[in-house]
Backbone as ProteinMPNN parsed JSONL, in Angstrom:
{"seq_chain_A": "MTPAVFLDRDGTLNEDVGHLDRLERLTLFPFAIDAVRLLNQAGFRVVVVTNQGGVAAGMVEERFVVELHELLQRRFAAGGATIAGIYHCPHDPEAAIPAYRRTCDCRKPASGMLRRAATDLDLDLSRSYMIGDKWTDVAVATQVGATGMLVRTGYGVTQEARPNRPPDAVVVDDLMAATVRILEQTGSL", "coords_chain_A": {"N_chain_A": [[120.259, 85.579, 102.816], [118.371, 88.416, 103.229], [115.131, 89.131, 103.57], [113.726, 92.689, 101.695], [112.0, 95.474, 102.378], [111.219, 97.978, 100.092], [111.21, 101.384, 99.894], [109.722, 104.217, 98.329], [110.432, 107.71, 98.605], [109.283, 110.41, 98.805], [106.249, 111.213, 99.355], [105.374, 108.648, 100.132], [106.708, 107.694, 102.514], [106.988, 110.228, 103.882], [105.52, 113.493, 103.463], [104.836, 114.975, 100.091], [106.224, 117.596, 99.184], [106.819, 118.63, 96.431], [109.627, 119.752, 94.903], [111.379, 118.871, 97.366], [113.802, 120.985, 99.296], [114.956, 122.253, 101.661], [115.667, 120.929, 105.148], [113.417, 122.066, 106.927], [111.108, 121.56, 105.961], [110.651, 119.262, 105.529], [108.09, 116.831, 106.185], [107.555, 114.088, 108.043], [105.393, 111.151, 107.65], [102.766, 110.62, 109.922], [102.679, 107.571, 110.762], [105.0, 107.078, 109.969], [107.698, 105.959, 110.943], [106.655, 104.258, 112.706], [105.88, 102.022, 111.151], [108.047, 101.082, 109.656], [109.431, 100.206, 112.09], [107.931, 98.28, 112.821], [108.148, 96.714, 110.31], [111.073, 96.026, 110.403], [111.062, 94.532, 112.951], [109.952, 92.437, 111.82], [111.836, 90.985, 110.724], [112.634, 92.378, 108.009], [114.771, 94.245, 106.054], [114.845, 97.927, 105.657], [114.841, 99.738, 103.303], [115.324, 102.932, 101.684], [114.664, 104.067, 98.097], [115.166, 106.525, 96.197], [113.899, 108.729, 93.597], [115.847, 111.798, 92.299], [115.036, 114.057, 90.859], [115.074, 116.89, 90.957], [117.849, 117.6, 91.604], [119.104, 117.279, 89.169], [117.407, 119.481, 87.794], [118.621, 121.245, 89.094], [117.405, 121.951, 91.019], [117.859, 121.422, 93.449], [120.849, 120.842, 95.443], [122.756, 118.073, 95.315], [124.356, 117.408, 97.792], [122.588, 118.14, 99.352], [120.399, 116.652, 99.12], [121.666, 114.38, 100.258], [122.424, 115.249, 103.085], [119.788, 115.714, 103.999], [119.275, 112.726, 104.171], [120.614, 111.553, 106.104], [119.378, 112.795, 108.303], [116.934, 111.769, 107.87], [117.594, 109.032, 108.869], [118.44, 109.442, 111.352], [116.327, 110.41, 112.698], [114.558, 108.038, 112.255], [115.646, 106.092, 113.249], [116.041, 107.163, 116.666], [113.633, 106.904, 116.564], [113.308, 103.793, 117.057], [113.642, 102.888, 114.682], [114.554, 101.452, 112.176], [116.502, 102.494, 109.118], [118.063, 100.742, 106.549], [119.487, 101.486, 104.375], [119.73, 104.443, 101.901], [118.963, 105.436, 99.04], [119.478, 107.216, 96.076], [118.81, 108.588, 93.074], [119.793, 111.164, 90.89], [119.775, 111.431, 88.395], [118.671, 112.624, 84.865], [117.594, 112.436, 81.546], [117.298, 114.754, 80.403], [118.382, 116.562, 81.97], [118.847, 120.036, 83.36], [121.503, 120.352, 84.29], [124.238, 119.316, 82.873], [126.285, 117.366, 83.831], [124.594, 115.389, 85.264], [123.045, 114.974, 83.216], [121.55, 111.747, 81.375], [121.034, 108.882, 80.606], [120.155, 106.541, 82.5], [120.719, 103.543, 84.796], [119.467, 103.24, 87.131], [117.299, 105.106, 87.869], [114.319, 105.249, 89.093], [111.486, 103.625, 86.3], [113.665, 101.77, 86.393], [115.903, 99.721, 87.408], [117.899, 99.563, 88.935], [118.678, 100.859, 91.478], [117.382, 99.404, 93.266], [118.829, 96.431, 92.988], [121.457, 97.205, 93.135], [121.281, 97.831, 96.104], [120.521, 95.051, 96.945], [122.849, 93.727, 96.343], [124.822, 95.229, 97.885], [123.681, 95.001, 100.454], [122.938, 92.225, 100.769], [120.492, 91.136, 100.035], [117.493, 89.508, 99.303], [115.798, 89.651, 96.611], [113.295, 88.381, 95.392], [111.992, 87.754, 97.671], [111.03, 90.366, 98.525], [109.538, 93.401, 98.893], [107.811, 96.347, 97.443], [107.083, 99.827, 97.823], [105.346, 102.386, 96.907], [103.969, 105.779, 95.992], [103.671, 106.083, 92.947], [103.114, 104.633, 89.962], [104.975, 103.799, 88.431], [107.138, 102.845, 90.855], [105.617, 100.522, 91.509], [105.972, 99.536, 88.817], [109.016, 99.008, 88.753], [109.295, 96.853, 91.015], [108.621, 94.92, 89.704], [110.498, 94.28, 87.813], [111.858, 93.074, 89.085], [111.348, 90.745, 90.365], [110.09, 91.468, 92.831], [107.405, 92.18, 95.293], [105.044, 94.615, 94.178], [103.3, 97.577, 95.542], [100.98, 100.097, 95.927], [100.744, 103.335, 97.471], [97.955, 105.594, 98.411], [98.582, 107.828, 99.193], [100.571, 110.964, 98.998], [101.067, 111.353, 95.11], [99.803, 108.557, 94.8], [96.721, 108.601, 94.56], [95.893, 110.082, 92.303], [97.622, 108.382, 90.491], [96.48, 105.874, 91.072], [93.55, 106.096, 89.73], [94.349, 105.955, 86.966], [93.786, 105.013, 83.825], [95.4, 103.135, 82.551], [96.675, 101.172, 84.355], [98.297, 98.466, 86.276], [97.225, 95.164, 85.734], [96.955, 93.268, 88.22], [97.584, 94.797, 90.15], [98.168, 95.705, 93.479], [96.903, 97.965, 95.683], [96.555, 100.041, 98.361], [95.808, 102.074, 101.432], [98.103, 103.596, 102.72], [101.189, 103.724, 103.977], [101.502, 102.621, 106.68], [99.174, 100.591, 106.074], [99.775, 99.108, 104.117], [101.994, 97.717, 105.39], [100.977, 96.017, 107.2], [99.426, 94.707, 105.595], [101.77, 93.197, 104.312], [102.902, 92.103, 106.661], [100.536, 90.268, 107.361], [100.311, 88.671, 105.085], [103.309, 87.525, 105.489], [102.604, 86.115, 107.727], [103.706, 87.258, 109.783], [102.092, 88.612, 111.572]], "CA_chain_A": [[119.566, 86.548, 102.252], [117.408, 89.076, 103.722], [114.096, 89.972, 102.447], [113.203, 94.131, 102.215], [110.79, 96.258, 101.922], [111.784, 99.256, 99.53], [109.775, 102.376, 100.019], [110.169, 105.329, 97.81], [110.78, 108.494, 99.843], [108.348, 111.585, 99.279], [104.66, 110.547, 99.156], [105.164, 107.538, 100.92], [107.534, 108.296, 103.776], [106.592, 112.109, 104.024], [104.726, 114.468, 102.87], [105.077, 115.258, 98.867], [106.029, 118.91, 98.772], [107.653, 119.041, 95.158], [111.245, 119.369, 95.213], [112.173, 118.958, 99.078], [114.771, 121.675, 99.502], [114.853, 122.76, 103.043], [115.168, 120.163, 105.965], [112.536, 122.288, 107.778], [109.794, 121.534, 104.899], [110.294, 117.739, 105.54], [107.231, 115.966, 107.354], [106.946, 112.748, 108.179], [103.468, 110.69, 107.673], [102.793, 110.195, 111.527], [102.921, 106.086, 111.064], [106.115, 106.089, 109.084], [108.43, 105.337, 111.973], [105.72, 102.896, 113.462], [105.606, 101.163, 110.334], [109.308, 100.601, 109.607], [109.912, 99.44, 113.022], [107.418, 97.145, 112.867], [108.36, 95.816, 109.617], [112.275, 95.646, 110.961], [110.902, 93.171, 114.318], [109.412, 90.9, 111.483], [113.227, 90.508, 110.277], [112.662, 92.606, 106.772], [115.472, 95.404, 105.813], [114.206, 98.699, 105.229], [115.664, 100.598, 102.179], [114.409, 103.986, 101.076], [114.965, 104.264, 96.775], [114.343, 107.535, 95.279], [114.42, 109.481, 92.186], [115.712, 113.08, 93.114], [115.048, 114.881, 89.663], [115.327, 118.032, 91.662], [119.105, 117.529, 91.522], [119.303, 117.347, 87.646], [117.344, 120.323, 87.139], [119.2, 122.681, 89.383], [116.845, 122.819, 92.04], [118.433, 121.032, 94.869], [121.927, 120.314, 95.681], [123.42, 116.546, 95.948], [124.724, 117.379, 99.164], [121.069, 118.458, 100.5], [119.665, 115.157, 99.455], [122.65, 112.899, 101.261], [122.376, 115.765, 104.18], [118.403, 114.948, 104.372], [118.947, 111.563, 104.253], [121.138, 111.196, 107.206], [118.728, 113.406, 108.965], [116.111, 110.641, 108.082], [118.222, 107.869, 109.066], [118.444, 109.817, 112.912], [115.061, 110.602, 113.038], [114.19, 106.893, 112.641], [117.014, 105.503, 115.04], [115.413, 107.73, 117.351], [112.337, 106.118, 117.039], [113.524, 102.58, 117.156], [113.298, 102.141, 113.534], [115.885, 101.702, 111.095], [116.745, 102.48, 107.911], [119.113, 100.035, 106.474], [120.027, 102.429, 103.236], [118.916, 105.201, 101.209], [119.649, 105.117, 97.442], [118.606, 107.901, 95.296], [119.014, 108.7, 91.61], [119.827, 112.696, 90.495], [119.85, 111.624, 86.734], [117.636, 112.651, 84.566], [118.259, 112.122, 80.268], [116.734, 116.06, 79.921], [118.923, 117.509, 82.563], [119.451, 120.935, 82.936], [122.623, 120.269, 84.836], [125.323, 118.83, 82.098], [126.651, 116.428, 85.116], [123.526, 114.951, 85.555], [122.294, 114.18, 82.048], [122.179, 110.72, 81.204], [120.086, 107.868, 80.962], [120.878, 105.291, 83.922], [119.944, 102.192, 85.661], [118.918, 103.566, 88.642], [116.031, 106.029, 87.659], [113.068, 104.022, 88.505], [111.488, 102.118, 87.114], [114.762, 101.166, 85.942], [115.968, 98.59, 88.732], [119.5, 99.896, 89.49], [119.042, 100.579, 93.307], [116.991, 97.891, 94.153], [119.963, 95.643, 92.451], [122.729, 97.801, 93.96], [121.233, 97.608, 97.498], [120.414, 94.067, 97.028], [124.231, 93.37, 96.296], [125.202, 95.996, 99.039], [122.794, 94.449, 101.671], [122.578, 90.641, 100.813], [118.743, 90.979, 100.12], [116.841, 88.546, 98.498], [114.715, 90.669, 95.672], [111.893, 87.813, 95.433], [111.182, 87.713, 98.944], [111.107, 91.673, 98.834], [108.429, 94.48, 98.212], [108.657, 97.843, 96.832], [106.177, 100.623, 98.333], [105.546, 103.685, 96.857], [103.128, 106.547, 95.565], [103.765, 106.037, 91.568], [103.031, 102.959, 88.96], [107.214, 103.462, 88.638], [107.333, 102.162, 91.528], [105.496, 99.341, 91.252], [107.242, 98.916, 87.995], [110.251, 98.376, 89.557], [108.959, 95.657, 91.729], [108.026, 93.598, 88.651], [111.135, 93.996, 87.174], [113.04, 92.185, 90.153], [110.466, 89.267, 91.285], [109.553, 91.861, 94.254], [106.046, 92.682, 94.988], [105.021, 96.105, 94.339], [102.273, 98.056, 96.193], [100.568, 101.349, 95.387], [99.697, 103.489, 98.462], [97.099, 106.416, 98.201], [99.108, 109.12, 99.595], [101.253, 111.512, 97.673], [100.808, 111.078, 94.309], [98.695, 107.324, 94.943], [95.344, 108.94, 94.323], [95.616, 110.342, 91.229], [97.695, 107.333, 89.753], [95.057, 105.037, 90.859], [92.768, 106.439, 88.461], [94.855, 106.318, 85.317], [93.599, 103.749, 83.062], [96.56, 101.892, 82.153], [96.937, 100.619, 85.88], [98.531, 97.103, 85.877], [95.965, 94.589, 86.284], [96.924, 92.896, 89.374], [98.168, 95.753, 91.068], [97.812, 96.026, 94.914], [96.532, 99.337, 96.308], [96.311, 100.369, 99.976], [95.383, 103.533, 101.675], [99.242, 104.444, 103.038], [102.498, 102.673, 104.485], [100.606, 101.428, 107.45], [98.299, 99.736, 105.645], [101.189, 97.914, 103.186], [103.27, 96.985, 106.328], [100.055, 95.097, 107.691], [99.266, 93.618, 104.373], [102.885, 93.028, 104.282], [102.929, 90.967, 107.604], [99.412, 89.128, 107.163], [101.382, 88.06, 104.145], [104.417, 86.817, 105.829], [102.153, 85.505, 108.872], [104.535, 87.877, 111.123], [101.084, 89.369, 112.13]], "C_chain_A": [[118.635, 86.977, 102.861], [116.329, 89.558, 102.773], [113.907, 91.371, 102.715], [111.983, 94.615, 101.863], [111.563, 97.506, 101.524], [110.673, 100.244, 99.599], [110.302, 103.891, 99.071], [110.034, 106.781, 99.09], [109.635, 109.995, 99.85], [106.966, 111.32, 98.638], [104.283, 109.288, 99.858], [105.436, 107.263, 102.233], [106.802, 109.796, 104.547], [106.274, 112.809, 103.396], [105.717, 115.183, 100.809], [104.893, 116.998, 98.851], [106.623, 119.756, 97.583], [108.567, 118.643, 95.508], [111.487, 119.965, 96.878], [113.733, 120.05, 99.075], [115.228, 122.252, 100.723], [114.54, 121.389, 104.133], [113.91, 120.663, 106.555], [111.056, 122.066, 107.272], [109.655, 119.937, 104.81], [109.434, 117.571, 106.812], [107.026, 114.857, 106.893], [105.702, 112.287, 108.695], [103.618, 110.323, 109.172], [103.001, 108.395, 111.721], [104.364, 105.667, 110.28], [107.123, 105.382, 109.678], [107.866, 104.2, 112.429], [105.961, 101.656, 112.301], [107.188, 100.544, 109.875], [109.555, 100.235, 111.026], [109.085, 98.297, 113.06], [107.802, 95.967, 111.894], [110.381, 95.12, 109.983], [112.041, 94.601, 112.1], [110.502, 92.427, 113.556], [110.527, 90.68, 110.373], [113.195, 91.378, 108.804], [113.952, 93.938, 107.171], [114.979, 96.613, 105.383], [114.997, 99.738, 104.349], [114.758, 101.257, 101.541], [115.22, 104.173, 99.341], [114.03, 105.554, 96.186], [114.43, 108.646, 94.132], [114.268, 111.05, 92.709], [116.005, 113.787, 91.645], [115.323, 116.493, 89.769], [116.723, 118.66, 91.486], [119.407, 117.656, 90.122], [118.907, 118.657, 87.146], [117.896, 121.761, 87.638], [118.598, 123.002, 90.377], [117.379, 122.903, 93.24], [120.05, 120.671, 94.462], [122.022, 118.418, 95.864], [123.387, 116.514, 97.159], [123.589, 117.3, 100.108], [120.562, 117.511, 100.497], [120.544, 114.534, 100.674], [122.217, 113.894, 102.633], [120.93, 115.568, 105.082], [118.139, 113.696, 104.449], [119.682, 110.878, 105.253], [119.864, 111.758, 108.368], [117.688, 112.109, 109.135], [116.488, 109.412, 108.648], [118.223, 108.625, 111.2], [117.315, 109.985, 113.209], [114.303, 109.119, 113.21], [114.392, 105.779, 113.47], [116.272, 106.273, 116.272], [113.926, 107.592, 117.813], [111.891, 104.515, 117.293], [113.326, 102.265, 115.976], [114.467, 102.117, 112.782], [115.993, 100.953, 109.675], [117.909, 101.668, 107.195], [120.25, 100.779, 105.308], [119.059, 103.25, 102.442], [119.447, 105.164, 100.242], [118.835, 106.304, 96.839], [119.479, 108.178, 93.984], [118.625, 110.482, 91.164], [119.949, 113.014, 89.459], [118.395, 111.848, 86.116], [118.286, 112.691, 82.692], [118.089, 113.778, 79.583], [117.51, 117.034, 80.94], [119.062, 118.692, 82.273], [120.973, 121.298, 83.392], [123.381, 118.999, 83.722], [125.247, 117.06, 82.948], [125.704, 115.234, 85.248], [122.654, 114.128, 84.6], [122.657, 113.294, 81.512], [120.769, 109.903, 81.29], [120.553, 106.654, 81.585], [120.223, 103.759, 84.04], [119.192, 102.765, 86.53], [117.702, 104.621, 88.56], [114.985, 105.439, 87.639], [111.956, 104.708, 87.383], [112.503, 101.84, 86.56], [115.003, 100.39, 87.642], [116.919, 98.798, 89.44], [119.568, 99.97, 90.824], [118.503, 100.039, 93.46], [118.298, 97.145, 93.926], [121.124, 96.073, 93.159], [122.831, 97.394, 95.583], [121.303, 96.11, 97.408], [121.655, 93.129, 97.326], [124.984, 94.152, 97.832], [124.935, 95.234, 100.338], [122.633, 92.923, 101.977], [121.102, 90.521, 100.916], [118.393, 90.012, 99.002], [115.342, 89.389, 98.147], [113.556, 89.61, 95.672], [111.338, 87.41, 96.485], [110.659, 89.367, 99.206], [109.66, 92.46, 98.456], [108.834, 95.947, 97.812], [107.065, 98.587, 97.123], [106.147, 101.95, 97.508], [103.934, 104.86, 96.312], [103.085, 106.501, 93.762], [103.766, 104.739, 91.165], [104.696, 102.925, 88.979], [107.638, 102.573, 89.692], [107.225, 100.692, 91.706], [105.868, 98.357, 89.852], [108.351, 97.994, 88.106], [110.608, 97.121, 90.129], [109.302, 94.309, 90.567], [108.97, 93.432, 88.054], [112.276, 92.781, 87.691], [112.613, 90.964, 90.992], [110.145, 89.905, 92.195], [107.939, 92.023, 93.963], [105.701, 94.373, 95.416], [103.673, 96.292, 95.035], [102.222, 99.617, 96.39], [100.022, 102.018, 96.593], [99.342, 105.005, 97.901], [97.694, 107.772, 98.4], [99.915, 109.707, 98.796], [100.312, 111.662, 96.304], [99.291, 109.727, 93.742], [97.466, 107.706, 94.395], [94.899, 109.007, 92.945], [96.508, 109.161, 90.47], [97.135, 106.023, 89.941], [94.039, 104.841, 90.255], [93.156, 106.634, 87.201], [94.695, 105.028, 85.09], [94.236, 102.686, 82.644], [97.226, 101.182, 83.56], [97.312, 99.146, 85.563], [97.56, 96.038, 86.552], [95.988, 93.931, 87.406], [97.965, 93.539, 90.454], [97.254, 95.948, 92.503], [97.634, 97.523, 95.507], [96.136, 99.511, 97.559], [96.746, 101.788, 100.321], [96.93, 103.942, 102.021], [100.059, 103.193, 103.405], [102.061, 102.047, 105.593], [99.923, 100.445, 107.035], [98.885, 98.759, 104.554], [101.831, 97.517, 104.22], [102.134, 96.197, 106.955], [99.582, 94.384, 107.159], [100.516, 92.808, 104.164], [103.091, 91.533, 105.651], [101.839, 89.793, 107.773], [100.039, 88.354, 106.169], [102.238, 86.727, 104.752], [104.161, 86.15, 106.78], [103.203, 85.901, 110.003], [103.505, 88.856, 111.755], [100.506, 88.806, 113.118]], "O_chain_A": [[117.814, 86.132, 103.217], [116.428, 90.124, 101.685], [113.876, 91.62, 103.921], [111.126, 94.125, 101.128], [112.366, 98.059, 102.274], [109.481, 100.001, 99.408], [111.35, 104.461, 99.374], [109.585, 106.677, 100.231], [109.285, 110.501, 100.916], [106.781, 111.252, 97.422], [103.132, 108.94, 100.119], [104.654, 106.72, 103.013], [106.259, 110.029, 105.627], [106.926, 112.835, 102.352], [106.842, 115.637, 100.6], [103.847, 117.6, 98.607], [106.867, 120.962, 97.558], [108.763, 117.63, 96.18], [111.69, 121.09, 97.336], [114.765, 119.465, 98.747], [116.237, 122.923, 100.508], [113.451, 120.819, 104.08], [113.116, 119.751, 106.783], [110.044, 122.303, 107.931], [108.759, 119.387, 104.171], [109.697, 117.904, 107.968], [106.537, 114.511, 105.817], [105.07, 112.678, 109.676], [104.629, 109.727, 109.546], [103.456, 107.974, 112.785], [104.789, 104.54, 110.028], [107.522, 104.329, 109.183], [108.535, 103.173, 112.554], [106.195, 100.495, 112.636], [107.256, 99.317, 109.814], [110.514, 99.494, 110.811], [109.639, 97.242, 113.37], [107.847, 94.773, 112.191], [110.752, 93.963, 109.785], [112.916, 93.739, 112.179], [110.433, 91.313, 114.076], [110.219, 90.258, 109.258], [114.105, 90.853, 108.164], [114.049, 94.461, 108.281], [114.444, 96.365, 104.302], [115.775, 100.523, 104.892], [113.756, 100.813, 100.98], [116.423, 104.428, 99.386], [112.843, 105.638, 95.871], [115.414, 109.385, 94.139], [113.288, 111.56, 93.252], [117.169, 114.044, 91.334], [115.711, 117.192, 88.833], [116.899, 119.861, 91.278], [120.32, 118.476, 90.014], [119.603, 119.192, 86.282], [117.808, 122.871, 87.113], [118.855, 124.082, 90.909], [117.466, 123.884, 93.978], [120.385, 120.29, 93.341], [121.266, 117.752, 96.57], [122.605, 115.79, 97.774], [123.506, 116.715, 101.188], [120.108, 117.09, 101.561], [120.121, 114.276, 101.801], [121.547, 113.224, 103.419], [120.83, 115.362, 106.291], [117.003, 113.321, 104.739], [119.495, 109.667, 105.373], [119.524, 110.976, 109.256], [117.564, 111.504, 110.201], [115.553, 108.666, 108.939], [117.914, 107.857, 112.11], [117.138, 109.61, 114.368], [113.53, 108.962, 114.155], [113.722, 104.947, 114.082], [115.83, 105.375, 116.989], [113.292, 107.929, 118.813], [110.787, 104.051, 117.579], [112.732, 101.189, 115.896], [115.331, 102.977, 112.952], [115.799, 99.823, 109.226], [118.97, 102.245, 107.429], [121.476, 100.673, 105.343], [117.877, 102.949, 102.28], [120.628, 104.829, 100.319], [117.628, 106.385, 97.069], [120.694, 107.986, 93.937], [117.487, 110.95, 91.128], [120.157, 114.165, 89.075], [117.319, 111.465, 86.575], [119.475, 112.99, 82.576], [118.602, 114.069, 78.503], [117.327, 118.244, 80.804], [119.382, 118.923, 81.107], [121.571, 122.294, 82.984], [123.016, 117.829, 83.84], [124.541, 116.07, 82.758], [126.188, 114.106, 85.336], [121.916, 113.165, 84.808], [123.78, 113.324, 81.01], [119.733, 110.222, 81.874], [121.336, 105.873, 81.045], [119.39, 103.156, 83.362], [117.981, 102.565, 86.428], [117.21, 104.813, 89.672], [114.488, 105.026, 86.591], [111.584, 105.881, 87.429], [112.007, 101.307, 85.567], [114.369, 100.565, 88.682], [116.967, 98.318, 90.573], [120.383, 99.282, 91.439], [119.032, 99.498, 94.431], [119.024, 97.273, 94.912], [121.766, 95.237, 93.795], [123.78, 96.913, 96.202], [122.371, 95.734, 97.891], [121.699, 92.181, 98.11], [125.593, 93.494, 98.675], [125.811, 94.904, 101.137], [122.305, 92.44, 103.061], [120.56, 89.865, 101.805], [119.033, 89.855, 97.963], [114.347, 89.663, 98.819], [112.554, 90.186, 96.096], [110.293, 86.76, 96.447], [109.869, 89.542, 100.134], [108.824, 91.941, 97.716], [109.935, 96.494, 97.88], [106.03, 98.044, 96.736], [107.201, 102.583, 97.561], [102.832, 104.32, 96.41], [102.102, 107.129, 93.369], [104.28, 103.817, 91.798], [105.417, 102.078, 89.509], [108.413, 101.64, 89.478], [108.107, 99.863, 91.934], [106.0, 97.139, 89.739], [108.576, 96.832, 87.767], [111.631, 96.453, 89.973], [109.934, 93.254, 90.62], [108.884, 92.383, 87.416], [113.069, 92.024, 87.131], [113.194, 90.38, 91.907], [109.655, 89.108, 92.996], [107.359, 92.011, 92.877], [105.946, 95.055, 96.412], [102.925, 95.32, 95.147], [103.133, 100.289, 96.874], [98.945, 101.577, 96.995], [100.108, 105.609, 97.15], [97.278, 108.748, 97.775], [100.135, 109.106, 97.744], [99.127, 111.994, 96.332], [98.374, 109.801, 92.925], [97.1, 106.897, 93.542], [93.978, 108.38, 92.42], [95.856, 108.898, 89.459], [97.27, 105.134, 89.101], [93.513, 103.736, 90.118], [92.536, 107.316, 86.385], [95.16, 104.086, 85.732], [93.791, 101.562, 82.413], [98.363, 100.711, 83.537], [96.706, 98.585, 84.649], [97.202, 96.094, 87.728], [94.85, 93.881, 87.872], [98.778, 93.046, 91.236], [96.062, 96.239, 92.601], [98.699, 98.097, 95.733], [95.077, 98.932, 97.799], [97.627, 102.48, 99.809], [97.119, 104.989, 101.401], [99.754, 102.015, 103.222], [102.198, 100.823, 105.59], [100.028, 99.361, 107.609], [98.336, 97.697, 104.261], [102.535, 96.581, 103.842], [102.755, 95.269, 107.474], [99.165, 93.355, 107.691], [100.319, 91.644, 103.814], [103.347, 90.346, 105.448], [102.101, 88.666, 108.193], [100.323, 87.207, 106.516], [102.042, 85.519, 104.625], [105.07, 85.406, 107.147], [103.529, 85.152, 110.924], [103.914, 89.822, 112.4], [99.588, 89.38, 113.705]]}, "name": "protein", "num_of_chains": 1, "seq": "MTPAVFLDRDGTLNEDVGHLDRLERLTLFPFAIDAVRLLNQAGFRVVVVTNQGGVAAGMVEERFVVELHELLQRRFAAGGATIAGIYHCPHDPEAAIPAYRRTCDCRKPASGMLRRAATDLDLDLSRSYMIGDKWTDVAVATQVGATGMLVRTGYGVTQEARPNRPPDAVVVDDLMAATVRILEQTGSL"}
C-alpha cells in the first residue's frame, strides 16, 4: 500500500474564484505543479478531493467539473507531475437540484472520497496527508487516521483565525510549504 497526499482543489491547488464555472477562470498557484512533482518523486500518490456544492446549487454542470478535472490532469502531466485521481462530491442536503439533494458519505468532512480513493488506488491512509484551506479538510484527515494540514491560501487565513481550531492543528503558508514539511517528516528531503 502506498501513502498519499490528498489535496483540496479550490484555495489549495488553484485560486478560489467562488464557483469555478469556466475553464479560463482556472488559475493554478505558481507552486502547485512543482509541489505535486516533488510529492510524486518522494513516492506519494497525489489525489484531489473536492466538494462541488455549485453542482448541487445549479450553478455549475457536473459534466463541466469532469472536463475541468481532465484539464487539471493534463496541465500537471505537462509539468511532469501526476495526479493519481480526482474525486468530487456534488451533493448537498439542501441542494436546489433534487438529484443532488442528499446526505452522503463523500461531502467533506465525511471521509467517503478518501476511503474510495484508498480502495481504488491501494492507498495507506495511516501514512497519508490531507491538505486544504478549511478545517473540514483537516477534520476528514482525522477521521481516517491521516495527518491534516491547513494552508493559509484560499480561505485558510480566515479559517486559522476561528476560535474552534483543533488544538494540534498544523498550519502552513501554502501547498509548497506543506510539501516541504511532509518531505522533512518522511525523510525525503
